[in-house]
C-alpha positions as CSV (number, residue, x, y, z in Angstrom):
1,M,0.0,0.0,0.0
2,A,1.3,3.4,-0.8
3,S,0.3,5.0,2.5
4,N,3.1,5.4,5.0
5,S,1.9,3.1,7.8
6,L,3.7,5.1,10.5
7,T,2.0,8.3,9.4
8,S,-1.4,6.5,9.1
9,S,-1.1,5.0,12.6
10,R,0.0,8.2,14.2
11,T,-2.6,10.3,12.4
12,S,-5.6,8.0,12.7
13,G,-4.9,7.1,16.3
14,S,-5.0,3.4,15.6
15,S,-2.5,1.0,14.1
16,W,-3.2,-1.2,11.1
17,T,-1.5,-4.6,10.5
18,A,-0.3,-5.7,7.1
19,K,-3.2,-8.1,7.0
20,Q,-5.7,-5.3,7.7
21,N,-4.1,-3.1,5.1
22,K,-4.4,-6.0,2.5
23,L,-8.0,-6.6,3.5
24,F,-8.7,-2.9,3.2
25,E,-7.2,-2.8,-0.3
26,K,-9.2,-5.8,-1.4
27,A,-12.4,-4.3,0.1
28,L,-11.8,-0.9,-1.7
29,A,-11.6,-2.8,-5.0
30,K,-14.7,-4.8,-4.2
31,Y,-16.9,-1.9,-2.9
32,D,-16.5,1.1,-5.2
33,K,-17.8,4.6,-4.5
34,D,-21.3,3.7,-5.8
35,T,-21.8,0.8,-3.5
36,P,-24.5,1.4,-0.8
37,D,-23.1,1.2,2.7
38,R,-19.6,1.2,1.2
39,W,-17.7,2.2,4.4
40,H,-19.7,-0.2,6.6
41,N,-18.9,-3.1,4.2
42,I,-15.2,-2.2,4.1
43,A,-15.1,-1.9,7.9
44,K,-16.7,-5.3,8.2
45,A,-14.3,-6.8,5.6
46,V,-11.3,-5.4,7.5
47,G,-12.5,-6.4,10.9
48,G,-11.7,-4.6,14.2
49,K,-12.1,-1.2,12.7
50,S,-15.0,1.3,12.9
51,V,-16.5,3.0,9.9
52,E,-14.8,6.2,11.0
53,E,-11.4,4.6,11.2
54,V,-11.8,3.1,7.7
55,K,-12.9,6.5,6.3
56,L,-9.9,8.2,7.9
57,H,-7.5,5.5,6.7
58,Y,-8.9,6.1,3.1
59,E,-8.5,9.9,3.4
60,I,-4.9,9.4,4.5
61,L,-4.3,7.1,1.6
62,V,-5.7,9.6,-0.9
63,R,-3.6,12.4,0.6
64,D,-0.4,10.2,0.5
65,L,-1.1,9.4,-3.2
66,K,-1.6,13.0,-4.1
67,D,1.7,13.9,-2.3
68,I,3.5,11.2,-4.2
69,E,2.0,12.2,-7.5
70,S,2.9,15.8,-6.9
71,G,6.5,14.9,-6.3
72,R,6.5,15.8,-2.6
73,Y,7.9,12.3,-1.8
74,P,10.6,10.8,-3.9
75,Y,10.2,7.2,-5.1
76,P,12.2,4.7,-3.1
77,Y,14.0,3.6,-6.3
78,P,15.2,5.1,-9.6
79,T,12.4,5.5,-12.2
80,N,14.4,5.5,-15.4
């Protein structure tokens, strides 16, 4: 996942395991923005997270992606 897990944990007030992050990614792919009760379904798929925690985790992911795309964070490897 592109999100910095340390930043995500510190900002959201909860920690996310690698397994929860993978479940989160799969749930995002399954439940798109037009899915009724999207956040409830994603929280249920992840397990152990509230709807609010899932929404915040998503907002952090979107912010991190925007920062990466804008060049604020260098890629961890050469991109030639």
